[in-house]
C-alpha positions as CSV (number, residue, x, y, z in Angstrom):
1,X,-53.0,-23.5,-7.0
2,X,-50.4,-20.7,-7.8
3,X,-49.4,-20.4,-11.2
4,X,-46.8,-18.6,-13.2
5,X,-48.1,-16.2,-15.7
6,X,-46.6,-15.6,-19.1
7,X,-44.9,-12.3,-18.2
8,X,-42.4,-14.2,-16.3
9,X,-41.6,-16.7,-19.2
10,X,-37.9,-17.0,-19.8
11,X,-34.5,-18.0,-18.4
12,X,-33.2,-15.8,-15.6
13,X,-29.7,-15.7,-13.9
14,X,-30.1,-15.5,-10.1
15,X,-33.5,-14.5,-10.6
16,X,-35.1,-11.6,-8.6
17,X,-38.9,-12.4,-8.7
18,X,-42.1,-10.7,-7.3
19,X,-44.9,-12.7,-6.2
20,X,-48.6,-11.4,-5.7
21,X,-50.9,-12.2,-3.1
22,X,-52.4,-15.1,-4.9
23,X,-49.0,-16.7,-5.2
24,X,-48.4,-15.6,-8.9
25,X,-45.2,-14.7,-10.1
26,X,-45.7,-11.1,-11.7
27,X,-42.1,-10.0,-12.4
28,X,-38.9,-11.7,-12.8
29,X,-35.4,-10.6,-13.9
30,X,-32.0,-11.3,-13.9
31,X,-30.3,-10.6,-10.4
32,X,-26.6,-10.3,-9.1
33,X,-25.3,-13.2,-7.0
34,X,-23.7,-13.2,-3.7
35,X,-20.1,-11.8,-3.2
36,X,-17.6,-13.1,-5.5
37,X,-14.5,-14.8,-3.9
38,X,-11.2,-12.8,-3.8
39,X,-8.6,-13.8,-6.4
40,X,-5.0,-12.8,-5.9
41,X,-3.7,-10.9,-8.8
42,X,-0.1,-9.3,-7.6
43,X,2.2,-9.3,-4.6
44,X,5.4,-7.3,-5.4
45,X,8.0,-5.2,-3.6
46,X,9.8,-2.1,-4.9
47,X,11.5,-0.7,-6.7
48,X,9.3,-2.3,-9.5
49,X,6.8,-1.2,-12.3
50,X,4.6,-3.0,-14.7
51,X,1.1,-4.0,-15.4
52,X,-1.6,-6.6,-14.1
53,X,-4.6,-7.8,-15.9
54,X,-8.1,-8.4,-14.5
55,X,-10.3,-11.2,-15.1
56,X,-13.2,-10.8,-17.6
57,X,-15.7,-11.1,-14.9
58,X,-14.0,-8.5,-12.3
59,X,-15.8,-5.5,-11.2
60,X,-13.6,-4.5,-8.2
61,X,-9.9,-4.4,-7.4
62,X,-9.1,-4.4,-3.6
63,X,-5.3,-3.4,-2.7
64,X,-3.1,-3.0,0.2
65,X,-0.4,-0.3,-0.9
66,X,2.6,0.9,0.8
67,X,5.1,3.5,0.3
68,X,8.8,3.2,0.4
69,X,10.6,4.3,3.7
70,X,13.2,7.0,4.0
71,X,16.8,6.5,4.3
72,X,18.4,6.8,7.8
73,X,20.7,10.0,8.5
74,X,24.2,9.7,8.6
75,X,26.6,9.6,11.8
76,X,28.2,12.7,13.4
77,X,31.7,11.6,12.7
78,X,33.0,15.0,14.3
79,X,32.5,13.5,17.8
80,X,35.3,11.4,19.0
81,X,34.8,8.0,19.7
82,X,32.8,6.5,21.6
83,X,30.4,9.5,21.4
84,X,29.6,9.1,17.9
85,X,25.7,9.2,17.4
86,X,23.6,7.4,14.7
87,X,21.5,9.3,12.4
88,X,17.6,9.2,12.8
89,X,15.8,6.3,11.2
90,X,13.9,6.8,7.9
91,X,10.0,7.5,8.3
92,X,7.9,4.5,7.5
93,X,6.0,4.7,4.0
94,X,2.3,5.2,4.3
95,X,0.4,1.8,4.0
96,X,-3.3,1.8,3.3
97,X,-6.4,-0.1,2.0
98,X,-8.1,0.8,-1.1
99,X,-10.8,-0.3,-3.3
100,X,-11.9,0.7,-6.7
101,X,-14.2,-0.4,-9.4
102,X,-12.6,-1.6,-12.6
103,X,-14.0,-3.0,-16.0
104,X,-13.2,-6.9,-16.4
105,X,-10.6,-7.5,-18.6
106,X,-8.8,-4.3,-17.9
107,X,-4.8,-3.9,-17.8
108,X,-3.9,-1.7,-14.7
109,X,-0.6,-0.1,-14.4
110,X,1.5,0.0,-10.9
111,X,4.7,1.6,-9.7
112,X,6.4,0.7,-6.7
113,X,8.6,3.2,-5.0
114,X,12.2,2.7,-3.9
115,X,13.6,3.2,-0.5
116,X,15.5,6.4,0.3
117,X,19.3,6.6,0.3
118,X,21.1,6.7,3.6
119,X,22.9,10.0,4.5
120,X,26.7,10.3,4.5
121,X,28.6,10.7,8.0
122,X,30.2,14.1,8.7
123,X,31.0,16.6,11.3
124,X,27.1,17.0,11.2
125,X,25.9,13.8,9.6
126,X,23.9,14.2,6.4
127,X,20.1,13.5,6.4
128,X,18.8,10.5,4.6
129,X,16.8,11.0,1.4
130,X,13.1,10.4,1.3
131,X,11.6,7.1,-0.2
132,X,9.4,7.3,-3.3
133,X,5.6,6.9,-3.4
134,X,3.9,3.6,-4.6
135,X,0.9,3.9,-7.2
136,X,-1.7,1.6,-8.6
137,X,-3.5,3.8,-11.4
138,X,-6.9,4.7,-10.7
139,X,-6.8,2.8,-7.5
140,X,-4.6,4.6,-5.2
141,X,-1.2,6.1,-4.0
142,X,0.8,5.4,-0.6
143,X,3.3,8.1,0.1
144,X,6.7,7.7,1.2
145,X,8.6,8.4,4.4
146,X,10.9,11.1,4.7
147,X,14.7,10.6,5.5
148,X,15.9,10.7,9.0
149,X,17.9,13.6,10.2
150,X,21.8,13.3,10.3
151,X,23.4,13.2,14.0
152,X,24.8,16.6,15.1
153,X,28.3,17.2,16.3
154,X,28.5,17.9,20.1
155,X,25.3,16.3,20.5
156,X,24.9,13.0,22.6
157,X,21.6,12.1,20.9
158,X,20.8,10.4,17.7
159,X,19.2,12.3,14.9
160,X,15.4,12.6,14.8
161,X,13.5,9.9,12.8
162,X,11.9,11.0,9.6
163,X,8.1,11.7,9.2
164,X,5.9,8.7,7.9
165,X,4.1,8.8,4.8
166,X,0.3,8.9,4.4
167,X,-2.3,7.2,2.3
168,X,-4.7,10.0,0.8
169,X,-7.9,8.4,-0.2
170,X,-7.3,5.1,1.5
171,X,-7.9,3.6,5.0
172,X,-4.5,4.0,6.7
173,X,-3.2,1.0,8.5
174,X,-0.4,1.1,11.1
175,X,2.6,-0.7,10.0
176,X,3.3,-2.4,13.3
177,X,-0.1,-4.4,13.1
178,X,-0.1,-5.3,9.3
179,X,1.3,-8.0,7.0
180,X,4.7,-6.1,6.9
181,X,7.2,-6.1,9.5
182,X,7.8,-2.7,11.3
183,X,11.6,-3.6,11.2
184,X,11.1,-3.9,7.5
185,X,8.8,-0.7,7.2
186,X,11.6,1.8,8.2
187,X,15.2,2.5,7.4
188,X,17.2,0.3,9.7
189,X,19.1,1.9,12.6
190,X,22.9,0.9,12.6
191,X,26.2,1.7,14.1
192,X,27.6,2.2,10.7
193,X,28.7,5.7,9.9
194,X,26.7,5.9,6.6
195,X,22.9,5.6,7.3
196,X,21.3,2.6,6.0
197,X,19.0,3.0,2.9
198,X,15.0,2.7,3.3
199,X,13.2,-0.2,2.2
200,X,11.1,-0.4,-1.0
201,X,7.1,-0.1,-1.1
202,X,4.8,-2.9,-1.5
203,X,1.5,-4.0,-3.2
204,X,-1.1,-6.7,-2.4
205,X,-3.7,-6.7,-5.1
206,X,-6.9,-8.8,-5.1
207,X,-9.9,-8.8,-7.7
208,X,-13.7,-9.6,-6.9
């Protein structure tokens, strides 16, 4: 009949054991359990900054991080109505997936970017300004989108859209297939002479 030898005496958590050919337990040690459930820590939109704390048994942070979008360019008010064109829409902020190892009970800082300002109208409309990046310390950064170009006088086309931001070190996720609506990810397009401001960044943070 198999027997447990004295080497294995003790209490073990989610034990890892080795059994020899005679059915004896010859080694035993505490192991690691299966994957821990995700716990939602923080959802917030920008502009905002602050801290969140991880639980004592946390070993990993999982985050979706979005940079702010750029502002829309201004209208070319030098054109006579109805040929005044709108400025280009602001570029969408980068949106990405990040993971990082953390120590349980840590305090982690975050800064969520503000959307860029819209450009003023003019004979040539002014460009919108870039948004601000979003960062979770030691987890990742999503860069903001650039401002859209202003509409040019004597031009029948709207201004060019701003370039989108990127997600260095993370897995980029297209904004049109994610938990953020693409209409809310870019500077809005409007007939108002002044371009609309871009939208702030966003974070979704989980611990495991």
